[in-house]
C-alpha positions in Angstrom: 102.9 78.9 119.1 102.3 79.4 115.4 101.7 77.0 112.6 102.4 77.7 108.9 101.1 76.4 105.6 103.6 75.9 102.7 102.5 75.9 99.1 104.4 76.0 95.8 103.6 78.4 93.0 105.0 79.1 89.6 105.2 82.7 88.5 105.9 83.8 84.9 107.1 86.9 83.3 108.4 88.0 79.9 110.9 90.3 81.6 112.9 88.5 84.3 113.0 85.8 87.0 112.7 88.6 89.6 109.5 89.7 88.0 108.2 86.2 87.7 108.8 85.8 91.5 107.0 89.0 92.2 104.1 88.0 90.0 103.7 84.8 92.0 103.8 86.6 95.3 101.5 89.4 94.2 98.9 86.9 92.9 99.1 84.8 96.1 98.6 87.9 98.2 95.1 88.4 96.6 93.7 85.3 98.4 96.1 84.5 101.2 96.8 86.4 104.3 99.9 86.6 106.5 102.4 85.7 103.9 105.8 85.1 105.6 108.6 83.7 103.5 109.1 83.0 99.8 111.9 80.7 98.7 112.9 80.4 95.0 113.4 76.7 94.5 113.7 76.5 90.7 114.1 78.8 87.7 113.7 78.0 84.0 112.8 79.7 80.7 110.5 78.9 77.9 112.2 79.0 74.5 110.2 79.7 71.3 111.9 80.0 67.9 115.3 79.9 69.4 114.7 82.8 71.8 113.6 83.1 75.4 109.9 83.9 75.5 109.1 83.6 79.2 110.9 83.3 82.6 109.4 80.9 85.1 110.2 80.8 88.8 108.9 78.1 91.2 108.4 79.6 94.6 107.8 77.9 97.9 105.6 80.3 100.0 104.7 80.1 103.6 101.8 81.8 105.4 100.3 81.7 108.8 97.7 79.0 109.4 94.5 80.3 111.0 
C-alpha cells in the first residue's frame, strides 16, 4: 500500500506555460523525492504595459509519502 502527498505550486516563465510547468517541477525535485504526477490546474499571464511579461502555471504535484 502506498500513500501520497499532494501540494500545489505556481511556476513562472517569460517564455511559455510549458516552461513555467517545467520550472515548478524542477524546483520541487530539488527538495522532494519520488515525484509521481503533475496536473496543470490553472494557467494565467502577467500583463505589463499592454504585453505579456510572464506565464504562470498552477501545478498540483503528488509525491510518495515516506
